[in-house]
C-alpha positions as CSV (number, residue, x, y, z in Angstrom):
1,M,-91.2,-44.0,-37.4
2,I,-88.8,-47.3,-37.4
3,W,-86.0,-45.7,-36.5
4,E,-88.2,-44.7,-32.7
5,I,-89.2,-48.3,-32.3
6,S,-85.4,-49.1,-32.6
7,L,-84.6,-46.5,-30.6
8,C,-87.0,-48.0,-27.9
9,I,-85.7,-51.5,-27.8
10,Y,-82.3,-50.0,-27.6
11,C,-83.0,-48.2,-24.4
12,F,-84.8,-51.2,-23.4
13,L,-81.8,-53.7,-23.8
14,S,-79.4,-50.8,-21.8
15,S,-81.8,-51.0,-19.0
16,Y,-81.5,-54.4,-19.2
17,T,-78.0,-54.9,-19.5
18,Y,-77.4,-52.0,-16.7
19,L,-79.8,-53.9,-14.5
20,F,-77.2,-57.3,-14.4
21,N,-74.2,-56.3,-14.7
22,S,-74.4,-53.2,-12.3
23,N,-73.1,-53.1,-8.6
24,V,-77.1,-52.9,-7.4
25,L,-77.9,-56.6,-8.6
26,P,-77.2,-58.0,-5.0
27,L,-79.8,-55.5,-3.6
28,G,-82.4,-56.3,-6.2
29,I,-82.4,-60.5,-6.2
30,N,-81.7,-61.1,-2.2
31,L,-84.2,-63.0,-1.3
32,D,-82.8,-62.6,2.4
33,N,-83.6,-59.3,2.8
34,Y,-87.2,-59.3,1.2
35,E,-88.2,-61.7,3.3
36,F,-86.9,-60.1,6.2
37,L,-88.6,-57.0,5.0
38,T,-92.0,-59.1,5.0
39,R,-91.6,-59.8,8.9
40,C,-90.8,-56.4,9.6
41,I,-94.3,-55.5,7.9
42,K,-96.9,-58.2,8.5
43,E,-95.9,-58.6,12.1
44,D,-96.6,-56.0,14.9
45,L,-93.2,-54.9,16.0
46,G,-94.5,-52.2,18.8
47,F,-93.4,-49.5,20.3
48,K,-89.6,-48.7,22.1
49,N,-90.0,-45.6,24.4
50,G,-92.5,-44.2,22.2
51,K,-90.4,-45.0,19.1
52,P,-92.0,-47.2,15.9
53,V,-89.7,-50.4,16.2
54,A,-90.4,-51.2,12.2
55,A,-90.1,-48.2,10.8
56,S,-86.7,-47.8,13.1
57,I,-85.5,-51.1,11.7
58,I,-86.5,-50.8,8.4
59,Y,-84.7,-47.1,7.9
60,K,-81.5,-48.7,9.5
61,C,-81.1,-51.6,7.1
62,L,-81.8,-49.4,3.5
63,L,-79.1,-47.1,4.6
64,H,-77.1,-50.8,5.8
65,W,-77.6,-52.1,2.3
66,H,-76.6,-48.8,0.7
67,A,-80.6,-48.9,-0.6
68,F,-80.4,-45.0,-1.0
69,E,-77.4,-44.4,-2.6
70,S,-78.7,-47.0,-5.6
71,E,-79.5,-45.7,-9.0
72,R,-81.6,-48.8,-9.3
73,T,-83.5,-51.4,-7.0
74,A,-87.0,-52.8,-6.4
75,I,-86.8,-53.4,-2.6
76,F,-88.7,-49.7,-2.2
77,D,-91.8,-50.5,-4.2
78,Y,-91.8,-53.3,-2.0
79,I,-91.7,-52.1,0.8
80,I,-94.9,-49.7,-0.5
81,D,-96.7,-52.8,-2.0
82,G,-95.9,-54.7,1.7
83,I,-97.3,-51.8,3.7
84,N,-100.7,-50.9,1.0
85,E,-101.3,-54.6,1.0
86,V,-101.3,-55.0,4.9
87,I,-103.8,-52.0,5.4
88,K,-105.7,-53.3,2.4
89,V,-106.7,-56.5,4.2
90,R,-106.7,-55.3,7.3
91,D,-108.1,-51.8,7.3
92,D,-109.2,-51.3,11.1
93,D,-108.7,-49.3,14.1
94,I,-105.4,-51.1,15.1
95,V,-103.4,-51.7,12.1
96,L,-104.2,-48.0,10.6
97,P,-103.1,-45.9,13.5
98,Y,-99.6,-48.5,13.9
99,W,-99.0,-47.9,10.2
100,L,-99.7,-44.0,10.7
101,S,-97.5,-43.9,13.3
102,N,-95.1,-46.0,11.1
103,T,-95.2,-44.4,7.9
104,S,-94.8,-40.8,9.1
105,A,-92.1,-42.0,11.2
106,L,-90.5,-43.1,7.6
107,V,-90.7,-40.0,6.1
108,C,-89.2,-38.4,9.2
109,L,-86.1,-40.2,8.6
110,L,-85.6,-39.9,5.4
111,Q,-86.5,-36.6,5.6
112,R,-83.7,-35.4,8.2
113,N,-80.9,-37.9,6.9
114,V,-81.5,-38.1,3.1
115,R,-80.7,-35.4,1.0
116,S,-80.6,-35.5,-3.3
117,N,-78.2,-33.8,-5.7
118,G,-79.4,-31.3,-8.4
119,F,-79.0,-33.8,-11.0
120,L,-81.9,-35.3,-9.7
121,T,-84.8,-33.1,-11.0
122,T,-83.9,-33.9,-14.7
123,T,-83.4,-38.1,-13.5
124,A,-86.7,-37.8,-12.0
125,Q,-88.3,-36.1,-15.0
126,R,-86.5,-38.9,-17.2
127,Y,-87.7,-41.9,-15.4
128,A,-91.3,-40.2,-14.7
129,G,-91.9,-39.5,-18.2
130,S,-95.4,-39.9,-19.0
131,S,-96.9,-41.7,-16.2
132,G,-98.2,-38.9,-14.3
133,L,-95.5,-38.6,-11.7
134,T,-93.6,-36.1,-13.3
135,S,-95.7,-32.8,-11.7
136,R,-95.6,-34.2,-8.6
137,I,-91.8,-35.5,-8.0
138,G,-90.9,-32.3,-9.8
139,H,-92.5,-30.2,-7.7
140,G,-91.6,-32.4,-4.8
141,L,-88.3,-32.1,-5.5
142,K,-87.6,-28.6,-4.4
143,S,-87.1,-29.6,-1.4
144,P,-88.1,-33.4,-0.9
145,L,-85.0,-35.0,0.4
146,K,-82.6,-32.1,1.0
147,L,-81.4,-30.7,4.0
148,I,-82.6,-27.7,4.3
149,G,-82.3,-25.8,7.8
150,Y,-80.8,-28.8,10.0
151,N,-77.2,-28.8,11.6
152,D,-77.5,-31.8,13.7
153,G,-74.1,-32.8,13.2
154,M,-75.3,-36.3,11.3
155,S,-73.7,-37.8,8.1
156,H,-76.0,-37.4,5.5
157,V,-76.7,-39.8,2.9
158,E,-76.8,-38.7,-1.1
159,A,-80.1,-40.4,-2.3
160,R,-80.4,-41.2,-5.6
161,Y,-83.8,-41.0,-7.8
162,P,-85.3,-44.6,-6.1
163,A,-84.9,-43.2,-2.7
164,I,-86.6,-39.5,-3.6
165,L,-89.8,-41.6,-5.3
166,F,-89.9,-43.5,-2.2
167,K,-90.0,-40.7,0.2
168,Q,-93.2,-39.2,-2.6
169,Q,-94.9,-42.9,-2.3
170,L,-94.7,-42.7,1.7
171,T,-95.9,-39.7,2.0
172,A,-98.6,-40.7,-0.1
173,C,-99.6,-43.7,2.0
174,V,-99.3,-41.2,5.0
175,E,-102.3,-39.3,3.4
176,K,-103.8,-42.7,2.5
177,I,-103.9,-44.1,6.2
178,F,-104.8,-40.7,7.5
179,G,-107.8,-41.0,4.9
180,H,-109.0,-44.3,5.5
181,L,-108.5,-44.0,9.2
182,R,-111.1,-40.7,9.0
183,D,-113.3,-42.0,7.0
184,N,-113.6,-45.7,9.4
185,L,-114.0,-42.9,12.4
186,K,-116.8,-41.3,10.2
187,K,-119.0,-44.9,9.9
188,E,-118.8,-45.4,13.3
189,L,-119.8,-41.8,14.4
190,S,-122.8,-41.6,12.3
191,P,-124.8,-43.8,13.8
192,L,-124.2,-42.2,17.2
193,L,-124.8,-38.6,16.1
194,A,-128.5,-40.1,14.8
195,L,-129.1,-40.7,18.0
196,C,-128.2,-36.6,19.5
197,I,-130.1,-34.7,16.9
198,Q,-133.4,-35.1,18.5
199,A,-134.4,-35.3,22.3
200,P,-135.7,-38.5,22.8
201,K,-139.3,-38.0,23.4
202,T,-139.6,-39.8,26.7
203,G,-137.1,-37.6,28.2
204,R,-138.9,-34.7,27.2
205,V,-142.2,-35.9,28.3
206,Q,-141.8,-37.9,31.5
207,S,-138.0,-36.9,32.4
208,G,-138.7,-38.1,36.0
209,K,-139.6,-42.0,34.8
210,S,-137.6,-44.8,33.2
211,S,-139.1,-45.7,30.1
212,R,-138.8,-48.8,28.0
213,S,-138.4,-49.5,24.5
214,P,-141.0,-51.6,22.4
215,G,-138.8,-54.5,22.7
216,G,-139.3,-54.0,26.7
217,L,-135.3,-52.8,27.5
218,P,-134.3,-49.7,29.0
219,Q,-134.3,-46.6,26.4
220,Q,-131.3,-44.6,27.4
221,S,-131.6,-41.4,29.1
222,P,-131.1,-37.8,27.1
223,G,-127.5,-37.5,28.4
224,G,-126.6,-41.3,27.8
225,Q,-126.8,-40.5,23.8
226,W,-124.1,-37.4,24.4
227,D,-122.3,-40.1,26.7
228,S,-121.7,-42.3,24.0
229,I,-119.8,-39.8,21.9
230,I,-118.0,-38.5,24.6
231,N,-116.7,-42.4,25.1
232,F,-116.1,-42.4,21.4
233,L,-113.8,-39.6,21.6
234,N,-111.9,-41.0,24.5
235,S,-111.9,-44.5,22.8
236,L,-110.3,-42.4,19.5
237,L,-107.5,-40.2,21.6
238,N,-106.5,-43.6,23.9
239,R,-105.8,-45.8,20.3
240,L,-103.8,-42.8,18.6
241,C,-102.1,-42.5,21.8
242,A,-101.4,-45.9,22.3
243,N,-99.7,-45.8,18.8
244,H,-97.8,-42.9,19.6
245,I,-99.3,-40.7,16.1
246,P,-97.6,-37.6,16.0
247,S,-99.7,-35.0,18.1
248,F,-100.0,-33.2,14.5
249,F,-101.8,-36.2,12.9
250,I,-104.0,-36.5,16.1
251,R,-104.6,-32.7,16.4
252,K,-105.5,-33.0,12.4
253,L,-107.7,-36.1,13.0
254,V,-109.6,-34.7,15.9
255,T,-110.7,-31.2,14.3
256,Q,-112.1,-33.2,11.0
257,V,-114.1,-35.5,13.4
258,F,-115.7,-32.4,15.4
259,S,-116.0,-31.0,11.7
260,F,-118.1,-33.9,10.9
261,I,-120.1,-33.6,13.8
262,N,-121.3,-30.3,13.2
263,M,-122.3,-31.1,9.7
264,T,-124.3,-33.9,10.7
265,L,-125.6,-32.5,13.1
266,F,-126.7,-29.0,11.3
267,N,-127.5,-30.7,8.6
268,S,-130.1,-33.2,10.0
269,L,-131.4,-30.0,11.8
270,L,-132.1,-28.3,8.9
271,L,-133.4,-31.2,7.1
272,R,-136.3,-32.6,9.8
273,R,-138.5,-29.8,11.4
274,E,-139.3,-32.0,14.3
275,C,-136.1,-31.2,15.4
276,C,-136.0,-27.2,15.0
277,T,-137.6,-26.8,18.5
278,F,-137.1,-24.9,21.4
279,S,-136.8,-28.0,23.7
280,N,-134.4,-29.9,21.2
281,G,-132.3,-26.6,21.2
282,E,-131.8,-27.0,24.2
283,Y,-131.2,-30.9,24.2
284,V,-128.5,-30.5,21.5
285,K,-126.9,-27.3,23.2
286,S,-126.3,-29.3,26.7
287,G,-124.7,-32.3,24.2
288,L,-122.4,-29.3,22.7
289,A,-121.5,-28.3,26.3
290,E,-120.2,-31.6,27.2
291,L,-118.3,-31.8,23.8
292,E,-116.8,-28.1,24.9
293,K,-115.7,-30.0,28.2
294,W,-114.1,-32.6,26.3
295,I,-112.0,-30.4,24.2
296,V,-110.8,-28.4,27.2
297,N,-109.6,-31.8,28.7
298,A,-108.1,-32.9,25.2
299,N,-106.1,-29.2,25.6
300,E,-104.8,-27.7,22.4
301,E,-102.2,-30.0,21.6
302,Y,-104.5,-33.1,21.1
303,A,-108.5,-31.3,20.3
304,G,-106.7,-28.0,18.2
305,T,-109.7,-25.9,16.5
306,S,-112.5,-28.5,17.2
307,W,-114.7,-25.8,19.3
308,H,-114.0,-23.6,16.1
309,E,-115.5,-26.1,13.8
310,L,-118.6,-26.7,16.1
311,N,-119.0,-23.0,14.6
312,Y,-122.7,-23.4,12.5
313,I,-124.2,-26.2,15.1
314,R,-123.7,-23.7,17.6
315,Q,-125.2,-20.9,16.3
316,A,-127.8,-22.8,15.0
317,V,-128.7,-24.0,18.2
318,G,-128.3,-21.0,19.5
319,F,-131.2,-19.0,17.5
320,L,-133.5,-21.6,18.5
321,V,-133.2,-21.0,21.6
322,I,-132.7,-17.6,21.9
323,H,-136.4,-15.9,23.1
324,Q,-137.8,-12.8,21.8
325,K,-136.6,-14.0,18.1
326,R,-139.5,-11.8,16.7
327,K,-137.7,-8.5,17.6
328,K,-134.4,-9.2,16.4
329,S,-133.6,-7.7,12.8
330,L,-132.2,-9.8,10.4
331,E,-128.9,-7.2,10.8
332,E,-129.0,-8.4,14.5
333,I,-129.2,-12.3,13.7
334,M,-126.4,-12.1,11.0
335,Q,-124.1,-10.3,13.0
336,D,-124.8,-11.4,16.5
337,L,-126.5,-14.6,16.6
338,C,-125.0,-16.4,13.5
339,P,-122.2,-14.4,11.6
340,A,-121.2,-17.8,10.3
341,L,-124.7,-19.1,8.5
342,T,-125.5,-17.7,5.3
343,V,-129.2,-15.8,4.7
344,R,-130.5,-19.2,2.9
345,Q,-129.2,-21.2,6.2
346,I,-131.4,-18.6,8.9
347,Y,-134.2,-18.6,6.2
348,R,-134.4,-22.1,6.7
349,I,-134.1,-22.6,10.0
350,S,-136.4,-19.3,11.0
351,T,-139.1,-21.1,8.7
352,M,-139.0,-24.3,10.3
353,Y,-138.8,-23.1,13.5
354,W,-141.7,-24.2,16.2
355,D,-141.8,-23.6,20.3
356,D,-142.9,-26.6,21.6
357,K,-142.0,-25.4,25.3
358,Y,-143.6,-21.6,25.4
359,G,-145.6,-21.4,22.4
360,T,-143.6,-18.0,21.5
361,Q,-143.2,-17.5,17.6
362,S,-140.1,-17.2,15.5
363,V,-139.0,-14.4,13.5
364,S,-141.1,-11.4,12.5
365,N,-142.8,-11.1,8.9
366,E,-140.9,-8.5,8.1
367,V,-137.6,-10.4,8.3
368,V,-139.2,-13.5,7.1
369,G,-140.0,-10.9,3.8
370,E,-136.7,-9.7,3.6
371,M,-135.0,-13.0,3.6
372,R,-137.2,-14.4,1.4
373,E,-136.0,-11.9,-1.2
374,I,-132.2,-12.2,-0.7
375,V,-132.6,-16.0,-1.3
376,S,-135.2,-15.3,-4.6
377,K,-132.3,-13.3,-5.9
378,D,-129.6,-16.1,-5.4
379,N,-132.1,-18.7,-6.2
380,Q,-130.5,-18.6,-10.2
381,S,-126.7,-19.5,-8.6
382,L,-127.6,-22.1,-6.1
383,T,-129.1,-25.7,-5.8
384,S,-132.0,-26.7,-4.4
385,N,-130.1,-27.9,-1.0
386,S,-127.5,-25.1,-1.4
387,F,-128.5,-24.4,2.1
388,L,-126.8,-28.2,3.9
389,M,-123.1,-28.2,4.2
390,D,-120.7,-30.5,2.2
391,D,-118.6,-33.0,3.9
392,D,-114.7,-31.9,4.1
393,M,-113.2,-34.9,2.3
394,S,-109.7,-33.1,2.2
395,I,-105.9,-34.0,3.4
396,P,-105.6,-31.6,5.8
397,F,-102.0,-31.6,5.2
398,S,-99.3,-31.0,2.5
399,A,-96.0,-33.1,2.5
400,E,-94.1,-29.8,3.9
401,D,-96.2,-29.7,6.7
402,I,-95.4,-33.6,7.5
403,D,-91.9,-32.3,7.3
404,M,-91.8,-29.3,9.3
405,A,-94.3,-30.9,11.9
406,I,-93.2,-34.5,13.0
407,P,-90.4,-34.6,15.7
408,A,-87.4,-36.3,15.0
409,V,-86.9,-39.8,15.5
410,N,-84.1,-41.5,17.1
411,T,-83.5,-45.1,15.7
412,D,-80.7,-45.9,18.5
413,D,-82.0,-48.2,21.4
414,I,-84.8,-49.9,19.3
415,E,-86.3,-53.2,20.4
416,L,-85.0,-56.1,18.4
417,P,-87.5,-58.5,16.8
418,A,-87.1,-62.5,18.3
419,F,-87.1,-63.6,14.9
420,L,-83.9,-61.1,14.0
421,N,-81.1,-64.3,14.6
422,E,-82.7,-66.1,11.6
423,Y,-81.7,-63.7,9.0
424,P,-78.0,-63.2,8.1
425,C,-79.0,-59.6,6.3
426,A,-80.1,-58.1,10.0
427,Q,-76.9,-59.4,11.8
428,F,-75.8,-56.0,11.5
429,L,-78.5,-54.5,14.1
430,V,-77.0,-56.8,16.7
431,S,-73.5,-55.7,16.6
432,H,-74.3,-52.4,17.0
433,E,-77.0,-52.9,19.7
């Protein structure tokens, strides 16, 4: 036991001595570097020709200061902590898109211009130890900063372990920012969707007359509820494009927003009998048509598979508005009308449905009996609310996806900040301008 303690003390003293005797000392204690980076992180430096200025400057400084080649340096942790602090203090729709653009650009720059040596695998395992990073970093080192498939004629820096870890931390930052941005959008969207699941009563009874709320204010027209969703989507796309976020992330974000729309509307339909009516099906169907127009106008580059994400609510609404339900067999319903829905979900809609417009009936008693029997057999393995959809909280991309999907970032011809002349450590940027 004593020799183990002695060994730990020896390792600590050796590391301590190395830090203060090695040639990386200036990088670790130069306050000028850190102050300059703080300004670059805390201030909005904007974009030049679609390129994030902050990411470009930070990368060029790290390259010039030989940070990527340092075996020990705190500068990478300082940058990560600074970014995390900014998005923690201002977790809004201005800061998050800005830093999603900048962090993803930094990941791209490291991936394409910095590479690792084979010795880093054992080094990473030695440094990570039992901190929980071993498996994540060890897996990432198979191809984290190593140049694969690039033949652009550029000179590439051989990175040490801190640079490898920096890339891993940046990737985690990208995932974190994406998740925060998506969750904020869901919060913003939820109250709008609550107004779209059921047609306004005044719109269904006296569609030709204007109406007022109990407070005396004019109520929105039925179409106005869906207009608010379209306005939300337009605003979202404008915000993302204004921050020059790569289309890969826009596509992933928009797709998850539509997945949330699908889940929210579908679950509301199955939980509220007043929503499972013929006229309400027509109302929601008209709104889905507006969403389809938006998806077409946004095109696949930004909308991706968004229309497919609405499959559940589209099929449920299609069932509500179809005529002669009693003539449909269970097989026809499952294969033609609602192929994405489970029997339990179809059973729920069928038994809650009522026709408030034409007075027609739901599916036949025979079909209801078939579904009840199937559901009864599955009851032991299903929860009471198993007909509901779950919200997708996953991050829909991997580190490898980011590396492959983000376009190259050219750091030349960047817009230098006005405060640059205050810092000697960054004067090389002026000479290279």
